[in-house]
N, C-alpha and C positions, 0 to 999 in steps of 0.2 A: 701406531698412535703415540704421540708425545705428551709427556706431564712434566711439569715443573714444580709443583706444589711439594712442601716437603711432607714426609710420611705418606706418601701417596703409593697406591698399590698399581702397578704396570701389568695390565693384561694383555694377551696376544689378541684378543679382539675376535674370538673365534667361537666363543662357547654358546652363547645365547641366540645367535642371529641365525634365522631359517629363511631359505629362499621364497620368493613369492611363488604360489603353486597355481599353475593353470591346467584345469581338466579339459580334455579334447573329446567330445561327445558328438555321435552322429548315428543315422541309420546304416544298417549293414550295407557294405558296399559303396558308401558314400566316399572312400578314399582317405578316411581320417588317418588310417596309420600310415599311409604315404605321405600325408602332411606332416605327421610325427616324424617320420624319418628325414624329410626335409629340413625339419627344424633342429633336429638333434645330431644328423649325420650318423644315425644307427641304421641298421639293416633288419628292423623287424619285419616278420613276414606279413606279406599283404595278399589280398584277394581271396583265392579259394585256401590258400596255405594258412591262412588265419582264422578260417571260420570255426574251428574247433576249439581254438584258445579260451580259457577260462578266466585267465589273469590279465590285470593291465600292464601295458609296456609303460614304464617309468624311466626318466633320464633326467639328470641335472646338466643345463646347458648355461654357457656363458653369455651374459649380457655384454655385447662389445660396445664399447664407449670409447671413442677416440680420446676423449678428454683424459682417460687413465693412462693411455699410452703416452701422451704429452706430457702428463705429470711424471710418469716414471723416467721419461727422457731428463727431465729437469732435476730430479732428485737421486737418481741412481740408485734405488734401493735394494736390499738382498731380495724383496719378495715383491711381487705385484700381484693383486688380488682383484678381480672385477667381480661386480654383482652378479648372481645367478638367478636362474629362472627354473622351476621344476615343472616337468611336461608329464602329464599322466594321460596316456591313451586308453580308454576304456573299450571293452567289448561292445559290438555294434549292437543298436537297439532295433528290435522288431517292433515296428510301430503297431499300436492298438487303435490308433486315432482316437484314444480317451474311452473307447468303448468297453473295454473289459477292465474290470476294476481287480486287478492282482497286481503283486508286486512287479514293478517294472525292471529293476535292476537286483543283480545279485546282491547278497548282504555285504560281501567283502567291497564291491564296486560301489555300492551306495555309501559304505563308510567313509571309503577314500574320497569320493566324489563330493561328499559333504565338508573335507577338509580343504577343498579347492578355494582358492581367493576369488577366482572366476572361471567361467566356463566358456570355451571356444565351441560353437555349434557348427560342426562341418556339414555343410549341404552340396549334394552332386549337381555339378553343371559341366561334366565331361560326357562324351559319347564313347561307349564300349559296347560292340556287339553282344559279349557275353552278358554283362550287366543288363543291358537294355532287354534282353531276351528273357530277364526274370524280374525285373522292377520296372521296365518301360523306360520311355525317353526321360531325359532329365528334367525335373521340375522342381527347382530350387525352392519356390515359394510353398509349394505343398510339403516337400521334405520338412521345411523348417516349422512348419505348421504341425506336423506329425511330432516333432523333436519336443516342441514346446508343450504340446498336449501330453507327451509322456512325462515331462517334468513336473507340469501340474498334476497329473495323477498320482505320482509317487509322493508328492506333497500332501494332497488331499487325504490319502491313506493314514499318512503319519499323524496330519493334524487331527483328523476324526478319531483316531485310536486314542491319541492323548485327551481329546475332549470326553470322550467316554469314560477314561480314567478319573479325571477331574470330577466329573458328575457322580461316579461312583463313589468317590472319597467323600464329597460333600454330602451326599445321601446318607453317609455312615457318620455324620457329623464332624468331619475333620474339615471345617471351615476355617479360612484364613484369608487374611488380606492379600498374601502372596498368590494363593490360588485364585484369588478372585480376579486380581490383574492378570494372571496367565490366561484365565477363561476369556476375558474380555480381548486380549490381545489374539488367541486362537479363533475366536468368533469373527473378528475383523478380517484375519488371513483367510478364513474359510470363506467369506464372502467374496475377497478378491480373488480367490482361487475359481469359484463358481463364475464369476464374471469372465474369466480366461485372457484378460487383457493386462499383459505384464508391462505396460506403459504407465499404469496408474497404481504404483504401489500403496498398500494401506497405510492409512494415517496412524501410526503407532507413536505413543507417547515415550520418552526416554525409559520410563518404568516398564512399559509393555514390550520395548524392544530387548531389554535387559531378561524380561521374563521368559521369552521364546529362543533367546540367542543359542541355547545349547542344541536346539533341534536342527540349526544350520539349514534351514530350507533351500532347495536347489532354485526355486523360482524366485527368490528374493536374492540371488547372487547376481553381481554384474555378468551380463552376457554378451558375448561378442560373436558374430555371424564370419565363419569363413567361407567365402564363395570358391570352391574347388574346381575351377575351369580347365579346359583342355588347352594346349598350345595353341590350337587354331583359333580359339574364341578369346582367349585372354586379352584384356584390355578393350574388349568390344561388348560389354555387358553392362552399360551404364543405367539403362532402364530397370535390369534387375537389381542392380545395387541400389539404385534409387528407392525401389519398392521396399527392399529390406532394410534401409536406412530409416524409414519412417517409423520403425519400431526399434531396431537394434542397430549399434554401429557395426560395420562391415569392412572387411579386407578380403581381397581377391588374390589367391595363389593358382598358378598354374602347376598342380601337386605333383603329377609324374615328372614334369620337365624340371621342377625345383629339386625333386628328391634326387634325380640324376645330376643335377648342378651340384648338390651338396657332396657329391662324391669326387667332386674335381678340385684341384688345385685351386687357390683364389684367384690367380692369374687369368687362369684359363675359364674359370667360371664368370669373372667380369666380362670378357668377352662376349659370351653367350648371352649373359643379363642385358648388356647392350643393345644386341640384335632384338631382344624381346621387348626393350622398353621397361625392364624391371630395375628399378633405382637402387633397391637394397635387397639383401639377403632375405629369405623367408623368416628366418630368426630374428632379423633386426626389425622387419616390418610387424611380426607379432608382439615383439617386445614393446615396440612404439605404441602400438594399438592397445595393449594391455596396460602400458603405463597410464596412458590417457584414459582409459576406461577405470581404472582404479584411482586416479588422482595421485599416482606415485611421482616422486622426484628423487634424485640422487644427491649426496653430500659426499665429501671425500676426508680421509685422514691421509696424512702424508709424512714422510722422514726418511731417515736412511735405512730403517729397518723394513719398512713397508708401505707402499702406496696402496690405498684400497677404496673402493665404490661401496656405498652403503644405499639401501633403498628405504625410504620412508615415504608417508602420505604428505601431499600439500597441505600446509597448514600446522605440521607437526612443530612442536617447540623444541628449543635446544636439549632439555632434558628427555624429551623422547628420542632425540637422536642418540643421545647418551644411552639410552635403554636398549636402543638398537644393537649397540656395541656389546654392552654387557649390563645386566641389572644393577651390579654393584656400583658401577660407575654413575649410574643414574641416582642411585640412593646417597652417592657422596658428592654429587654434582656441586660445585663452587661456581665457574663461571666457565665460558667458552671463549677462546680467542678464535676469532672468525676473520676470514678475507675470501674474495670472491675469485673463483677460477679465472674469469676472463681478465681481472684486474692482473693476476699473476703472469698470465700469458703476455699481456699488453706490456708489462713493466719488467719482466724477466726474472725478477728475483724477490724473496720475501723483504730483504733488506732494502731494495727501492720501494716497497710498499710501506714500510715502516717510514722511511724518509718522507713519504707522501701522506702519511696519517692515513691509510687505507686498510690498518689491521686494527679490529675493534675489539673490546671486551664486552661480552653479552651475557644476561643471565638467563635463567630458567626459561621465562616466558618469551624469550625472543623466538620468532616464527623462521624457521630455516627457509632458505631460498636454493632452488635448484642450483647446483654448482658451487654451493658455499664449501669452503675447506676448514675443518674445525681442528682445534686441539683442545681437548676437554680437560681441565683442572678439577680434580676431585679429592677426596679425602674418606676413607674408610677406616 
């Protein structure tokens, strides 16, 4: 990142940025660890070898963006940094179909799951004689219903416990506006969970949203369904996908096949992907689906020291972008020098952009567009 303001502090831009977190959740033997391996190129134990594990698999993966490579070719920086995505593969759920009121997840899993920005719900759509002998033939819609029931049950226990504590506090005379707002919010959430329809989230006021933000309820997180098909049926499940997409966005993977692809060199993998009609790697497809689900976009900082991609939300301002880099940069924000990636590629250099008046100075309220290239001027 470049700065030209006098008495400006220059940061390496690495200290406060955290990657987007995606939690991978599914019933036991749904192939979610296979999906995790396909995404991360790791070799976490799958199937019967993973049944006894208690800890989630976690990996940081690079968000492949061809724009970053192109910018690196233009600027020849000492360092090129892509955006990253943290994938967390949790232990498989034993579905109770919402009938047994007990803690669904371990304390450690639940705490990590609550930290996720979104959850990817993996449902089985592959045939395997061993899995089918214990779990029956694949039924993705029934599996999805079971997973959703467990998320709802987990949240219901948390909400009811908190409501009981608030009632106890109020009965002891500890009434306050804050507690009243929180209670109203929790009552709305409780009614929402009782309905069991995650398509219609509770209508919470900004104050009520803030009051329960710390609970980080799973059923209020953005949810994405991963249909885990086998090689023979991949690409021929339009009816199942259409049914799922009535409620949730959905992406289809051929999990076992794509895990094996992830172990190949890119050139070799491309040939197999073409044969299967797979247009992008599992990692790229999940990233694109996650960005769309969360409303995320990318902006870039460029220069001889580093070319870097940053992830923010659509509608974020220039000062929000500064905060993604470092809180001090946001605090001392003066203005942003801004131009578009497409304009740079079309005209070939910043000098050409200046000659054509395509480099702008923007203030704090400027709304970042996907592909913006920023130089933040700040003073602290």
